[in-house]
Short mmCIF file of the C-alpha atoms (twelve columns), coordinates in Angstrom:
data_MODEL
# 
_entry.id   MODEL 
# 
loop_
_atom_site.group_PDB 
_atom_site.id 
_atom_site.type_symbol 
_atom_site.label_atom_id 
_atom_site.label_alt_id 
_atom_site.label_comp_id 
_atom_site.label_asym_id 
_atom_site.label_seq_id 
_atom_site.Cartn_x 
_atom_site.Cartn_y 
_atom_site.Cartn_z 
_atom_site.pdbx_PDB_model_num 
ATOM 1  C CA . MET A 1  40.792 -37.498 -60.772 1 
ATOM 2  C CA . THR A 2  41.603 -38.862 -57.300 1 
ATOM 3  C CA . SER A 3  40.269 -37.336 -54.098 1 
ATOM 4  C CA . GLU A 4  41.988 -37.286 -50.709 1 
ATOM 5  C CA . ALA A 5  40.097 -40.465 -49.737 1 
ATOM 6  C CA . GLY A 6  41.612 -42.217 -52.730 1 
ATOM 7  C CA . SER A 7  38.375 -42.741 -54.677 1 
ATOM 8  C CA . THR A 8  38.293 -42.011 -58.380 1 
ATOM 9  C CA . HIS A 9  35.611 -39.697 -59.834 1 
ATOM 10 C CA . GLU A 10 34.913 -38.768 -63.412 1 
ATOM 11 C CA . PRO A 11 34.630 -35.015 -63.953 1 
ATOM 12 C CA . LEU A 12 31.038 -33.881 -64.379 1 
ATOM 13 C CA . LYS A 13 29.979 -32.991 -67.892 1 
ATOM 14 C CA . PRO A 14 26.701 -31.557 -69.158 1 
ATOM 15 C CA . PRO A 15 24.210 -33.872 -70.845 1 
ATOM 16 C CA . ALA A 16 24.928 -34.328 -74.538 1 
ATOM 17 C CA . THR A 17 21.367 -35.177 -75.601 1 
ATOM 18 C CA . VAL A 18 17.826 -34.245 -74.642 1 
ATOM 19 C CA . ARG A 19 17.343 -37.772 -73.334 1 
ATOM 20 C CA . GLU A 20 20.370 -37.426 -71.025 1 
ATOM 21 C CA . PHE A 21 19.008 -34.071 -69.854 1 
ATOM 22 C CA . GLU A 22 15.627 -35.668 -69.051 1 
ATOM 23 C CA . GLU A 23 17.403 -38.480 -67.163 1 
ATOM 24 C CA . ALA A 24 19.346 -35.904 -65.128 1 
ATOM 25 C CA . LEU A 25 16.114 -34.080 -64.265 1 
ATOM 26 C CA . ARG A 26 14.491 -37.356 -63.166 1 
ATOM 27 C CA . ALA A 27 17.550 -38.063 -60.998 1 
ATOM 28 C CA . LEU A 28 16.910 -34.684 -59.333 1 
ATOM 29 C CA . GLY A 29 13.372 -35.742 -58.454 1 
ATOM 30 C CA . TYR A 30 11.278 -34.506 -61.370 1 
ATOM 31 C CA . SER A 31 8.618  -36.830 -62.747 1 
ATOM 32 C CA . ASN A 32 8.878  -38.200 -66.279 1 
ATOM 33 C CA . ARG A 33 6.197  -35.728 -67.435 1 
ATOM 34 C CA . GLN A 34 7.925  -32.783 -65.725 1 
ATOM 35 C CA . ALA A 35 11.336 -33.736 -67.146 1 
ATOM 36 C CA . LYS A 36 9.946  -33.917 -70.687 1 
ATOM 37 C CA . ALA A 37 8.137  -30.576 -70.297 1 
ATOM 38 C CA . ILE A 38 11.237 -28.832 -68.931 1 
ATOM 39 C CA . ALA A 39 13.422 -30.257 -71.699 1 
ATOM 40 C CA . ARG A 40 10.871 -29.196 -74.330 1 
ATOM 41 C CA . GLU A 41 9.720  -25.808 -73.002 1 
ATOM 42 C CA . GLY A 42 12.370 -24.742 -70.493 1 
ATOM 43 C CA . PHE A 43 12.083 -24.257 -66.753 1 
ATOM 44 C CA . ARG A 44 9.386  -21.961 -65.417 1 
ATOM 45 C CA . PRO A 45 9.125  -21.333 -61.680 1 
ATOM 46 C CA . ALA A 46 5.831  -22.252 -60.006 1 
ATOM 47 C CA . VAL A 47 5.581  -18.736 -58.580 1 
ATOM 48 C CA . PRO A 48 6.639  -16.051 -61.053 1 
ATOM 49 C CA . GLU A 49 9.404  -13.775 -59.853 1 
ATOM 50 C CA . PRO A 50 8.339  -10.157 -59.461 1 
ATOM 51 C CA . ASP A 51 9.431  -7.783  -62.186 1 
ATOM 52 C CA . PRO A 52 11.956 -5.350  -60.655 1 
ATOM 53 C CA . ASP A 53 10.556 -2.522  -62.785 1 
ATOM 54 C CA . GLU A 54 7.056  -3.300  -61.501 1 
ATOM 55 C CA . ALA A 55 8.245  -3.202  -57.885 1 
ATOM 56 C CA . ALA A 56 9.855  0.208   -58.452 1 
ATOM 57 C CA . PHE A 57 6.649  1.436   -60.111 1 
ATOM 58 C CA . VAL A 58 4.564  0.274   -57.147 1 
ATOM 59 C CA . GLN A 59 6.918  2.066   -54.727 1 
ATOM 60 C CA . LEU A 60 6.667  5.235   -56.781 1 
ATOM 61 C CA . CYS A 61 2.851  5.050   -56.825 1 
ATOM 62 C CA . GLU A 62 2.787  4.539   -53.053 1 
ATOM 63 C CA . ALA A 63 5.083  7.526   -52.516 1 
ATOM 64 C CA . ILE A 64 2.897  9.722   -54.743 1 
ATOM 65 C CA . SER A 65 -0.268 8.574   -52.957 1 
ATOM 66 C CA . LYS A 66 1.292  9.315   -49.562 1 
ATOM 67 C CA . SER A 67 2.444  12.732  -50.750 1 
ATOM 68 C CA . LEU A 68 -1.022 13.602  -52.080 1 
ATOM 69 C CA . ALA A 69 -2.684 12.401  -48.870 1 
ATOM 70 C CA . GLU A 70 -0.494 14.732  -46.801 1 
ATOM 71 C CA . ARG A 71 -1.742 17.829  -48.669 1 
# 
């Protein structure tokens, strides 16, 4: 594939092995230990994302509390 500037680039392809996946993670800035853990266990965010059902439940509880307080 040739770009407008005339340079040739290989199309990107996903890693074929766990080792290639770890190397890609290290190239993105992860440490060796982090890359191995992600490849073995999967990625987990440092701060868990809120459960949408939990957020709706909290809103419902707040609405009920407000309604009861107005009585």
